[in-house]
BASEKOL-294609 format. One record per residue (C-alpha): residue number from 1; residue in one letter; x, y, z. Coordinates in nm, 3 decimals, padded with zeros to 5 digits. Layout:
<recs>
+-----+---------+---------+---------+---------+
! num ! residuo !      px !      py !      pz !
+-----+---------+---------+---------+---------+
! NUM !       A !       X !       Y !       Z !
...
+-----+---------+---------+---------+---------+
</recs>
This chain:
<recs>
+-----+---------+---------+---------+---------+
! num ! residuo !      px !      py !      pz !
+-----+---------+---------+---------+---------+
!   1 !       M !  09.873 ! -10.754 ! -11.203 !
!   2 !       A !  10.193 ! -10.876 ! -11.352 !
!   3 !       A !  10.411 ! -11.018 ! -11.143 !
!   4 !       E !  10.702 ! -10.897 ! -11.340 !
!   5 !       L !  10.620 ! -10.553 ! -11.323 !
!   6 !       F !  10.487 ! -10.507 ! -10.989 !
!   7 !       R !  10.561 ! -10.584 ! -10.673 !
!   8 !       E !  10.376 ! -10.522 ! -10.346 !
!   9 !       I !  10.479 ! -10.368 ! -10.066 !
!  10 !       D !  10.375 ! -10.229 ! -09.695 !
!  11 !       Q !  10.286 ! -09.878 ! -09.603 !
!  12 !       C !  10.076 ! -09.785 ! -09.841 !
!  13 !       V !  10.095 ! -09.386 ! -09.906 !
!  14 !       T !  10.395 ! -09.384 ! -09.712 !
!  15 !       A !  10.561 ! -09.649 ! -09.905 !
!  16 !       P !  10.709 ! -09.369 ! -10.194 !
!  17 !       R !  11.028 ! -09.161 ! -10.049 !
!  18 !       G !  10.978 ! -08.874 ! -09.890 !
!  19 !       F !  10.617 ! -08.918 ! -09.752 !
!  20 !       R !  10.495 ! -08.940 ! -09.400 !
!  21 !       A !  10.189 ! -08.907 ! -09.210 !
!  22 !       G !  10.046 ! -08.939 ! -08.846 !
!  23 !       T !  09.746 ! -08.966 ! -08.657 !
!  24 !       T !  09.552 ! -08.908 ! -08.329 !
!  25 !       A !  09.211 ! -08.933 ! -08.159 !
!  26 !       C !  09.110 ! -08.598 ! -08.072 !
!  27 !       G !  08.762 ! -08.619 ! -07.996 !
!  28 !       I !  08.586 ! -08.557 ! -08.339 !
!  29 !       K !  08.410 ! -08.910 ! -08.379 !
!  30 !       S !  08.363 ! -08.971 ! -07.974 !
!  31 !       D !  08.568 ! -08.953 ! -07.641 !
!  32 !       A !  08.674 ! -09.337 ! -07.685 !
!  33 !       G !  08.996 ! -09.249 ! -07.839 !
!  34 !       I !  08.924 ! -09.357 ! -08.160 !
!  35 !       K !  09.149 ! -09.206 ! -08.437 !
!  36 !       D !  08.997 ! -08.897 ! -08.636 !
!  37 !       L !  09.285 ! -08.692 ! -08.770 !
!  38 !       A !  09.486 ! -08.779 ! -08.999 !
!  39 !       I !  09.793 ! -08.590 ! -09.195 !
!  40 !       L !  09.995 ! -08.675 ! -09.477 !
!  41 !       V !  10.298 ! -08.484 ! -09.604 !
!  42 !       S !  10.586 ! -08.491 ! -09.851 !
!  43 !       D !  10.939 ! -08.360 ! -09.719 !
!  44 !       V !  10.939 ! -08.166 ! -10.102 !
!  45 !       P !  10.644 ! -07.977 ! -10.282 !
!  46 !       C !  10.467 ! -08.202 ! -10.542 !
!  47 !       V !  10.339 ! -08.231 ! -10.836 !
!  48 !       A !  09.958 ! -08.326 ! -10.739 !
!  49 !       A !  09.603 ! -08.381 ! -10.976 !
!  50 !       G !  09.261 ! -08.451 ! -10.833 !
!  51 !       T !  08.917 ! -08.531 ! -10.929 !
!  52 !       F !  08.608 ! -08.414 ! -10.697 !
!  53 !       T !  08.219 ! -08.448 ! -10.636 !
!  54 !       T !  07.997 ! -08.320 ! -10.906 !
!  55 !       S !  07.748 ! -08.261 ! -10.649 !
!  56 !       A !  07.573 ! -07.933 ! -10.625 !
!  57 !       T !  07.619 ! -07.930 ! -10.261 !
!  58 !       K !  07.988 ! -07.975 ! -10.237 !
!  59 !       A !  08.159 ! -07.981 ! -09.867 !
!  60 !       A !  08.389 ! -07.675 ! -09.820 !
!  61 !       P !  08.702 ! -07.894 ! -09.858 !
!  62 !       V !  08.598 ! -07.946 ! -10.173 !
!  63 !       M !  08.631 ! -07.617 ! -10.269 !
!  64 !       V !  08.948 ! -07.561 ! -10.077 !
!  65 !       C !  09.104 ! -07.878 ! -10.282 !
!  66 !       Q !  08.973 ! -07.692 ! -10.626 !
!  67 !       E !  09.070 ! -07.379 ! -10.587 !
!  68 !       R !  09.460 ! -07.454 ! -10.448 !
!  69 !       L !  09.534 ! -07.725 ! -10.737 !
!  70 !       K !  09.486 ! -07.511 ! -10.971 !
!  71 !       A !  09.852 ! -07.451 ! -10.959 !
!  72 !       G !  09.883 ! -07.788 ! -10.993 !
!  73 !       K !  10.107 ! -07.817 ! -10.660 !
!  74 !       A !  10.073 ! -07.944 ! -10.338 !
!  75 !       Q !  10.296 ! -08.066 ! -10.014 !
!  76 !       A !  10.010 ! -08.177 ! -09.767 !
!  77 !       V !  09.686 ! -08.291 ! -09.716 !
!  78 !       I !  09.490 ! -08.301 ! -09.370 !
!  79 !       V !  09.161 ! -08.534 ! -09.308 !
!  80 !       N !  08.903 ! -08.557 ! -09.046 !
!  81 !       S !  08.685 ! -08.824 ! -09.005 !
!  82 !       G !  08.345 ! -08.825 ! -08.828 !
!  83 !       N !  08.223 ! -08.450 ! -09.004 !
!  84 !       A !  08.177 ! -08.358 ! -09.316 !
!  85 !       N !  08.232 ! -07.992 ! -09.281 !
!  86 !       C !  07.909 ! -07.955 ! -09.524 !
!  87 !       A !  07.625 ! -07.767 ! -09.526 !
!  88 !       T !  07.824 ! -07.535 ! -09.276 !
!  89 !       G !  07.803 ! -07.172 ! -09.478 !
!  90 !       A !  08.078 ! -06.925 ! -09.440 !
!  91 !       Q !  08.204 ! -07.091 ! -09.095 !
!  92 !       G !  08.276 ! -07.403 ! -09.241 !
!  93 !       L !  08.462 ! -07.246 ! -09.540 !
!  94 !       Q !  08.703 ! -07.060 ! -09.307 !
!  95 !       N !  08.766 ! -07.386 ! -09.083 !
!  96 !       A !  08.856 ! -07.555 ! -09.396 !
!  97 !       Y !  09.133 ! -07.278 ! -09.470 !
!  98 !       R !  09.223 ! -07.260 ! -09.103 !
!  99 !       M !  09.277 ! -07.627 ! -09.096 !
! 100 !       T !  09.521 ! -07.596 ! -09.339 !
! 101 !       E !  09.709 ! -07.287 ! -09.178 !
! 102 !       L !  09.720 ! -07.521 ! -08.849 !
! 103 !       V !  09.945 ! -07.785 ! -09.107 !
! 104 !       A !  10.101 ! -07.508 ! -09.265 !
! 105 !       E !  10.242 ! -07.334 ! -08.867 !
! 106 !       Q !  10.285 ! -07.677 ! -08.755 !
! 107 !       F !  10.503 ! -07.830 ! -08.967 !
! 108 !       G !  10.666 ! -07.546 ! -09.124 !
! 109 !       L !  10.505 ! -07.546 ! -09.519 !
! 110 !       D !  10.322 ! -07.286 ! -09.735 !
! 111 !       K !  09.985 ! -07.304 ! -09.644 !
! 112 !       D !  09.856 ! -07.289 ! -10.022 !
! 113 !       L !  10.006 ! -07.647 ! -10.044 !
! 114 !       V !  09.838 ! -07.754 ! -09.796 !
! 115 !       L !  09.464 ! -07.939 ! -09.894 !
! 116 !       C !  09.217 ! -08.069 ! -09.673 !
! 117 !       S !  08.961 ! -08.337 ! -09.665 !
! 118 !       S !  08.679 ! -08.406 ! -09.433 !
! 119 !       T !  08.420 ! -08.734 ! -09.414 !
! 120 !       G !  08.132 ! -08.780 ! -09.146 !
! 121 !       I !  07.773 ! -08.625 ! -09.029 !
! 122 !       I !  07.692 ! -08.330 ! -09.259 !
! 123 !       G !  07.530 ! -08.010 ! -09.118 !
! 124 !       R !  07.743 ! -07.983 ! -08.828 !
! 125 !       Q !  08.076 ! -07.745 ! -08.708 !
! 126 !       L !  08.411 ! -07.858 ! -08.731 !
! 127 !       P !  08.543 ! -07.876 ! -08.339 !
! 128 !       M !  08.798 ! -07.631 ! -08.436 !
! 129 !       E !  08.954 ! -07.646 ! -08.099 !
! 130 !       K !  08.994 ! -08.017 ! -08.091 !
! 131 !       I !  09.160 ! -08.006 ! -08.420 !
! 132 !       E !  09.361 ! -07.748 ! -08.348 !
! 133 !       A !  09.498 ! -07.948 ! -08.010 !
! 134 !       G !  09.524 ! -08.268 ! -08.268 !
! 135 !       V !  09.740 ! -08.103 ! -08.526 !
! 136 !       R !  09.999 ! -07.997 ! -08.212 !
! 137 !       N !  09.992 ! -08.396 ! -08.127 !
! 138 !       I !  10.065 ! -08.550 ! -08.446 !
! 139 !       E !  10.407 ! -08.685 ! -08.502 !
! 140 !       L !  10.480 ! -08.757 ! -08.884 !
! 141 !       S !  10.664 ! -09.068 ! -08.976 !
! 142 !       S !  10.738 ! -09.302 ! -09.272 !
! 143 !       A !  10.625 ! -09.591 ! -09.127 !
! 144 !       N !  10.254 ! -09.451 ! -09.046 !
! 145 !       G !  10.092 ! -09.502 ! -09.345 !
! 146 !       N !  09.880 ! -09.809 ! -09.228 !
! 147 !       D !  09.766 ! -09.577 ! -08.942 !
! 148 !       F !  09.663 ! -09.308 ! -09.203 !
! 149 !       S !  09.432 ! -09.570 ! -09.358 !
! 150 !       V !  09.308 ! -09.678 ! -09.006 !
! 151 !       A !  09.231 ! -09.303 ! -08.923 !
! 152 !       I !  09.004 ! -09.150 ! -09.208 !
! 153 !       M !  08.772 ! -09.472 ! -09.170 !
! 154 !       T !  08.392 ! -09.364 ! -09.125 !
! 155 !       T !  08.149 ! -09.659 ! -09.139 !
! 156 !       D !  08.412 ! -09.899 ! -09.332 !
! 157 !       T !  08.506 ! -10.242 ! -09.163 !
! 158 !       R !  08.823 ! -10.235 ! -09.243 !
! 159 !       P !  09.132 ! -10.023 ! -09.428 !
! 160 !       K !  09.129 ! -10.024 ! -09.788 !
! 161 !       R !  09.496 ! -09.974 ! -09.892 !
! 162 !       I !  09.802 ! -10.121 ! -10.126 !
! 163 !       A !  10.131 ! -09.974 ! -10.280 !
! 164 !       L !  10.368 ! -10.101 ! -10.519 !
! 165 !       E !  10.682 ! -10.054 ! -10.671 !
! 166 !       F !  10.839 ! -10.117 ! -11.049 !
! 167 !       E !  11.077 ! -09.965 ! -11.253 !
! 168 !       I !  11.135 ! -09.653 ! -11.462 !
! 169 !       D !  11.404 ! -09.535 ! -11.627 !
! 170 !       D !  11.626 ! -09.790 ! -11.423 !
! 171 !       R !  11.504 ! -09.630 ! -11.117 !
! 172 !       T !  11.277 ! -09.824 ! -10.825 !
! 173 !       V !  10.953 ! -09.624 ! -10.837 !
! 174 !       R !  10.690 ! -09.644 ! -10.592 !
! 175 !       L !  10.293 ! -09.571 ! -10.615 !
! 176 !       G !  10.056 ! -09.585 ! -10.283 !
! 177 !       G !  09.727 ! -09.552 ! -10.237 !
! 178 !       V !  09.425 ! -09.567 ! -09.973 !
! 179 !       T !  09.095 ! -09.510 ! -09.986 !
! 180 !       K !  08.793 ! -09.505 ! -09.762 !
! 181 !       G !  08.433 ! -09.540 ! -09.828 !
! 182 !       S !  08.139 ! -09.760 ! -09.732 !
! 183 !       G !  07.808 ! -09.562 ! -09.796 !
! 184 !       M !  07.661 ! -09.280 ! -10.026 !
! 185 !       I !  07.895 ! -09.472 ! -10.276 !
! 186 !       Y !  07.789 ! -09.340 ! -10.641 !
! 187 !       P !  08.083 ! -09.090 ! -10.747 !
! 188 !       N !  08.038 ! -09.004 ! -11.051 !
! 189 !       M !  08.398 ! -08.850 ! -11.024 !
! 190 !       A !  08.621 ! -09.063 ! -10.805 !
! 191 !       T !  08.544 ! -09.188 ! -10.452 !
! 192 !       M !  08.464 ! -09.098 ! -10.084 !
! 193 !       L !  08.800 ! -09.022 ! -10.026 !
! 194 !       C !  09.142 ! -09.145 ! -10.205 !
! 195 !       Y !  09.514 ! -09.048 ! -10.162 !
! 196 !       L !  09.781 ! -09.187 ! -10.373 !
! 197 !       T !  10.134 ! -09.084 ! -10.373 !
! 198 !       T !  10.453 ! -09.144 ! -10.596 !
! 199 !       D !  10.799 ! -09.053 ! -10.546 !
! 200 !       A !  10.788 ! -09.083 ! -10.968 !
! 201 !       A !  10.866 ! -08.736 ! -11.122 !
! 202 !       V !  10.541 ! -08.686 ! -11.361 !
! 203 !       E !  10.452 ! -08.374 ! -11.588 !
! 204 !       Q !  10.136 ! -08.224 ! -11.409 !
! 205 !       E !  09.928 ! -08.227 ! -11.704 !
! 206 !       W !  09.968 ! -08.577 ! -11.812 !
! 207 !       L !  09.923 ! -08.689 ! -11.436 !
! 208 !       Q !  09.583 ! -08.520 ! -11.457 !
! 209 !       H !  09.473 ! -08.657 ! -11.747 !
! 210 !       E !  09.570 ! -09.042 ! -11.620 !
! 211 !       L !  09.421 ! -08.994 ! -11.308 !
! 212 !       R !  09.078 ! -08.859 ! -11.424 !
! 213 !       A !  09.090 ! -09.166 ! -11.726 !
! 214 !       A !  09.176 ! -09.407 ! -11.444 !
! 215 !       V !  08.918 ! -09.294 ! -11.240 !
! 216 !       A !  08.655 ! -09.332 ! -11.515 !
! 217 !       D !  08.709 ! -09.724 ! -11.532 !
! 218 !       T !  08.755 ! -09.790 ! -11.158 !
! 219 !       F !  08.597 ! -09.544 ! -10.929 !
! 220 !       N !  08.324 ! -09.431 ! -11.169 !
! 221 !       M !  08.216 ! -09.806 ! -11.190 !
! 222 !       I !  08.099 ! -09.855 ! -10.836 !
! 223 !       S !  07.801 ! -09.869 ! -10.638 !
! 224 !       V !  07.717 ! -09.984 ! -10.283 !
! 225 !       D !  07.313 ! -09.737 ! -10.282 !
! 226 !       G !  07.321 ! -09.539 ! -10.580 !
! 227 !       D !  07.394 ! -09.177 ! -10.355 !
! 228 !       M !  07.661 ! -08.952 ! -10.424 !
! 229 !       S !  07.832 ! -08.757 ! -10.163 !
! 230 !       T !  07.928 ! -08.449 ! -10.116 !
! 231 !       N !  08.284 ! -08.483 ! -10.011 !
! 232 !       D !  08.405 ! -08.690 ! -10.254 !
! 233 !       T !  08.780 ! -08.647 ! -10.348 !
! 234 !       C !  09.067 ! -08.828 ! -10.469 !
! 235 !       L !  09.445 ! -08.667 ! -10.460 !
! 236 !       I !  09.773 ! -08.779 ! -10.642 !
! 237 !       F !  10.087 ! -08.641 ! -10.544 !
! 238 !       A !  10.395 ! -08.693 ! -10.726 !
! 239 !       N !  10.720 ! -08.562 ! -10.562 !
! 240 !       G !  10.995 ! -08.734 ! -10.799 !
! 241 !       L !  11.223 ! -08.807 ! -10.533 !
! 242 !       A !  11.261 ! -09.138 ! -10.754 !
! 243 !       G !  11.482 ! -08.891 ! -10.970 !
! 244 !       N !  11.287 ! -09.056 ! -11.319 !
! 245 !       N !  11.311 ! -08.841 ! -11.601 !
! 246 !       P !  10.918 ! -08.669 ! -11.572 !
! 247 !       L !  10.675 ! -08.867 ! -11.705 !
! 248 !       N !  10.478 ! -08.755 ! -12.011 !
! 249 !       A !  10.269 ! -08.891 ! -12.303 !
! 250 !       R !  10.587 ! -08.960 ! -12.488 !
! 251 !       H !  10.798 ! -09.156 ! -12.202 !
! 252 !       P !  10.874 ! -09.491 ! -12.315 !
! 253 !       Q !  10.743 ! -09.631 ! -12.002 !
! 254 !       A !  10.423 ! -09.415 ! -11.975 !
! 255 !       E !  10.283 ! -09.723 ! -12.031 !
! 256 !       T !  10.440 ! -09.887 ! -11.677 !
! 257 !       F !  10.283 ! -09.620 ! -11.483 !
! 258 !       R !  09.967 ! -09.651 ! -11.629 !
! 259 !       Q !  09.932 ! -09.983 ! -11.604 !
! 260 !       A !  10.039 ! -09.963 ! -11.240 !
! 261 !       L !  09.772 ! -09.696 ! -11.151 !
! 262 !       N !  09.485 ! -09.844 ! -11.325 !
! 263 !       S !  09.571 ! -10.164 ! -11.144 !
! 264 !       M !  09.593 ! -09.962 ! -10.791 !
! 265 !       L !  09.216 ! -09.777 ! -10.842 !
! 266 !       R !  09.073 ! -10.118 ! -10.954 !
! 267 !       Y !  09.182 ! -10.317 ! -10.650 !
! 268 !       L !  09.042 ! -10.022 ! -10.448 !
! 269 !       A !  08.722 ! -09.944 ! -10.606 !
! 270 !       R !  08.672 ! -10.343 ! -10.546 !
! 271 !       E !  08.743 ! -10.344 ! -10.196 !
! 272 !       M !  08.501 ! -10.017 ! -10.171 !
! 273 !       A !  08.234 ! -10.192 ! -10.318 !
! 274 !       R !  08.304 ! -10.517 ! -10.090 !
! 275 !       D !  08.286 ! -10.337 ! -09.775 !
! 276 !       G !  07.961 ! -10.167 ! -09.897 !
! 277 !       E !  07.743 ! -10.074 ! -09.594 !
! 278 !       G !  07.617 ! -10.451 ! -09.460 !
! 279 !       A !  07.718 ! -10.617 ! -09.761 !
! 280 !       T !  07.808 ! -10.973 ! -09.745 !
! 281 !       K !  07.914 ! -11.031 ! -10.133 !
! 282 !       L !  08.107 ! -10.830 ! -10.408 !
! 283 !       M !  07.930 ! -10.812 ! -10.689 !
! 284 !       T !  08.105 ! -10.794 ! -11.090 !
! 285 !       V !  07.894 ! -10.707 ! -11.348 !
! 286 !       N !  08.089 ! -10.725 ! -11.685 !
! 287 !       V !  07.914 ! -10.591 ! -11.993 !
! 288 !       R !  08.016 ! -10.681 ! -12.390 !
! 289 !       G !  07.905 ! -10.633 ! -12.712 !
! 290 !       A !  07.748 ! -10.323 ! -12.641 !
! 291 !       R !  07.669 ! -10.067 ! -12.920 !
! 292 !       S !  07.969 ! -09.856 ! -12.772 !
! 293 !       K !  08.158 ! -09.790 ! -12.466 !
! 294 !       A !  07.896 ! -09.580 ! -12.311 !
! 295 !       D !  07.615 ! -09.793 ! -12.351 !
! 296 !       A !  07.787 ! -10.099 ! -12.186 !
! 297 !       V !  07.890 ! -09.843 ! -11.908 !
! 298 !       K !  07.534 ! -09.754 ! -11.874 !
! 299 !       A !  07.421 ! -10.129 ! -11.854 !
! 300 !       A !  07.652 ! -10.253 ! -11.606 !
! 301 !       R !  07.568 ! -09.971 ! -11.387 !
! 302 !       S !  07.208 ! -10.042 ! -11.402 !
! 303 !       I !  07.262 ! -10.385 ! -11.236 !
! 304 !       T !  07.478 ! -10.273 ! -10.943 !
! 305 !       L !  07.225 ! -10.018 ! -10.899 !
! 306 !       S !  06.885 ! -10.212 ! -10.866 !
! 307 !       P !  06.804 ! -10.249 ! -10.506 !
! 308 !       L !  06.572 ! -10.528 ! -10.616 !
! 309 !       W !  06.869 ! -10.702 ! -10.777 !
! 310 !       Q !  07.092 ! -10.654 ! -10.474 !
! 311 !       C !  06.852 ! -10.816 ! -10.266 !
! 312 !       A !  06.848 ! -11.116 ! -10.547 !
! 313 !       V !  07.227 ! -11.135 ! -10.428 !
! 314 !       A !  07.188 ! -11.136 ! -10.050 !
! 315 !       G !  06.929 ! -11.431 ! -10.094 !
! 316 !       S !  07.158 ! -11.584 ! -10.304 !
! 317 !       D !  06.848 ! -11.596 ! -10.587 !
! 318 !       P !  06.914 ! -11.643 ! -10.947 !
! 319 !       N !  06.629 ! -11.408 ! -11.049 !
! 320 !       W !  06.715 ! -11.292 ! -11.356 !
! 321 !       G !  06.390 ! -11.136 ! -11.411 !
! 322 !       R !  06.533 ! -10.816 ! -11.214 !
! 323 !       I !  06.857 ! -10.824 ! -11.446 !
! 324 !       T !  06.655 ! -10.838 ! -11.736 !
! 325 !       A !  06.450 ! -10.511 ! -11.537 !
! 326 !       A !  06.691 ! -10.324 ! -11.475 !
! 327 !       L !  06.881 ! -10.334 ! -11.808 !
! 328 !       G !  06.562 ! -10.223 ! -12.004 !
! 329 !       A !  06.530 ! -09.901 ! -11.778 !
! 330 !       S !  06.921 ! -09.852 ! -11.834 !
! 331 !       G !  06.888 ! -09.644 ! -12.179 !
! 332 !       C !  07.150 ! -09.866 ! -12.352 !
! 333 !       E !  07.056 ! -09.968 ! -12.702 !
! 334 !       L !  06.899 ! -10.320 ! -12.671 !
! 335 !       D !  06.770 ! -10.590 ! -12.916 !
! 336 !       Q !  06.503 ! -10.808 ! -12.713 !
! 337 !       N !  06.633 ! -11.096 ! -12.919 !
! 338 !       T !  07.006 ! -11.108 ! -12.910 !
! 339 !       Y !  07.150 ! -11.044 ! -12.561 !
! 340 !       D !  07.258 ! -11.330 ! -12.337 !
! 341 !       I !  07.263 ! -11.285 ! -11.974 !
! 342 !       Y !  07.534 ! -11.597 ! -11.755 !
! 343 !       I !  07.559 ! -11.583 ! -11.357 !
! 344 !       G !  07.927 ! -11.693 ! -11.259 !
! 345 !       D !  07.950 ! -11.974 ! -11.547 !
! 346 !       V !  07.582 ! -12.072 ! -11.593 !
! 347 !       Q !  07.418 ! -11.938 ! -11.860 !
! 348 !       L !  07.005 ! -11.840 ! -11.766 !
! 349 !       L !  06.961 ! -11.631 ! -12.120 !
! 350 !       K !  07.030 ! -11.679 ! -12.475 !
! 351 !       A !  06.883 ! -11.450 ! -12.762 !
! 352 !       G !  06.633 ! -11.260 ! -12.518 !
! 353 !       L !  06.489 ! -11.607 ! -12.426 !
! 354 !       P !  06.565 ! -11.785 ! -12.059 !
! 355 !       L !  06.726 ! -12.145 ! -12.126 !
! 356 !       N !  06.631 ! -12.433 ! -11.953 !
! 357 !       Y !  06.906 ! -12.415 ! -11.669 !
! 358 !       D !  06.990 ! -12.654 ! -11.355 !
! 359 !       Q !  06.841 ! -12.406 ! -11.098 !
! 360 !       A !  07.070 ! -12.568 ! -10.877 !
! 361 !       Q !  07.384 ! -12.447 ! -11.056 !
! 362 !       A !  07.242 ! -12.127 ! -11.091 !
! 363 !       K !  07.195 ! -12.047 ! -10.710 !
! 364 !       A !  07.559 ! -12.233 ! -10.663 !
! 365 !       A !  07.705 ! -11.933 ! -10.833 !
! 366 !       M !  07.550 ! -11.718 ! -10.606 !
! 367 !       L !  07.653 ! -11.873 ! -10.282 !
! 368 !       G !  07.989 ! -11.759 ! -10.236 !
! 369 !       D !  08.114 ! -11.372 ! -10.120 !
! 370 !       E !  08.168 ! -11.286 ! -10.490 !
! 371 !       V !  07.880 ! -11.285 ! -10.741 !
! 372 !       T !  07.986 ! -11.211 ! -11.146 !
! 373 !       I !  07.744 ! -11.166 ! -11.359 !
! 374 !       T !  07.819 ! -11.165 ! -11.736 !
! 375 !       I !  07.599 ! -10.936 ! -12.015 !
! 376 !       D !  07.672 ! -11.029 ! -12.392 !
! 377 !       L !  07.449 ! -10.810 ! -12.592 !
! 378 !       H !  07.604 ! -10.882 ! -12.960 !
! 379 !       L !  07.551 ! -10.540 ! -13.066 !
! 380 !       G !  07.880 ! -10.439 ! -13.128 !
! 381 !       E !  08.246 ! -10.387 ! -12.969 !
! 382 !       G !  08.143 ! -10.119 ! -12.641 !
! 383 !       T !  08.301 ! -10.345 ! -12.322 !
! 384 !       A !  08.278 ! -10.184 ! -11.938 !
! 385 !       T !  08.255 ! -10.397 ! -11.584 !
! 386 !       A !  08.119 ! -10.228 ! -11.299 !
! 387 !       W !  08.137 ! -10.362 ! -10.926 !
! 388 !       G !  07.887 ! -10.304 ! -10.635 !
! 389 !       C !  07.729 ! -10.542 ! -10.366 !
! 390 !       D !  07.456 ! -10.673 ! -10.214 !
! 391 !       L !  07.171 ! -10.492 ! -10.000 !
! 392 !       T !  07.092 ! -10.648 ! -09.690 !
! 393 !       H !  06.907 ! -10.568 ! -09.357 !
! 394 !       G !  07.291 ! -10.478 ! -09.251 !
! 395 !       Y !  07.280 ! -10.158 ! -09.473 !
! 396 !       I !  06.948 ! -10.024 ! -09.304 !
! 397 !       D !  07.066 ! -10.098 ! -08.956 !
! 398 !       E !  07.348 ! -09.839 ! -09.031 !
! 399 !       N !  07.162 ! -09.594 ! -09.214 !
! 400 !       T !  06.915 ! -09.571 ! -08.927 !
! 401 !       L !  07.166 ! -09.494 ! -08.632 !
! 402 !       Y !  07.394 ! -09.307 ! -08.823 !
! 403 !       T !  07.379 ! -08.976 ! -08.638 !
! 404 !       R !  07.317 ! -09.084 ! -08.331 !
+-----+---------+---------+---------+---------+
</recs>
């Protein structure tokens, strides 16, 4: 991020003017007092946009959000963790709508402007009595943004949050973001759950376009395990309280907002990959020289999705054969006589053939908590970056005990 453009500030989604949040432990996860219900509200109705899972088994709250965002407006979202409200039929959909009604009743909002999200175990009905009691207990405050980021977590080991401050039309504008996700990450749309807030005034059609474009290069480029979630949701709320002229493609400072949004989503995407279930290393895969951007995406993602290479990363083993195998299976255009592979600054292959590289240096390039792989296909101008993580026994342990 350009220091002269963006300043990092605290409280993530409640950093922008007019946003308040509240959390509580209502017993969805357990009776141990773990926070599992959160509400985010704007003081005024917002221009809103979103992207969602492309799964054919999407959860009830995704359906509610997709329906209500057709109007391009929203004012609040309620989020529960510990229960996905997916594969729950008509009752689950009714419960999702009821969650929004509870928020509307408690805080004097139009229920059609309230959205909802759920994350957790699939196939269980929500404990609506607990949720109703929880909503009544929640108090909203602009100081609760960081608490919101914690209450939406499931298997995450730490919250992922950020807020930026910058200038548009000589007015201070703020953009806040929070996401959760450690497993079942292969989005093809957005992320597990992500909430973005801004006090900028933004035209809805442009906001939807910019969100979708930013998601394509960030959240759509991460993988932990190659499994797509049923609940993936990314929402952005813009309440306009900064008082700038509404942003659109013709606004002279549209690029400033675009850069802030892309920087924020890139940071959050990397943090999700870094916090993959059982992960000890963040993997970054840079592909250049592809015939097209689409080919570069295929190539980069194929490396992050290879369990064999993920295991090699876990063991700090510079087994470039795993990379070659994944690359060849990716479907990208490839000339076996032109491509190069690097781990860190160590070149292992040149023009498709292994070099007499220093094995100790290659292993050293994989010993830290971040591993970078670079592939040059030497076929064109296409580039892409994908993020993933190593595959460890911790991932297996996490996912053999999830419903207990």
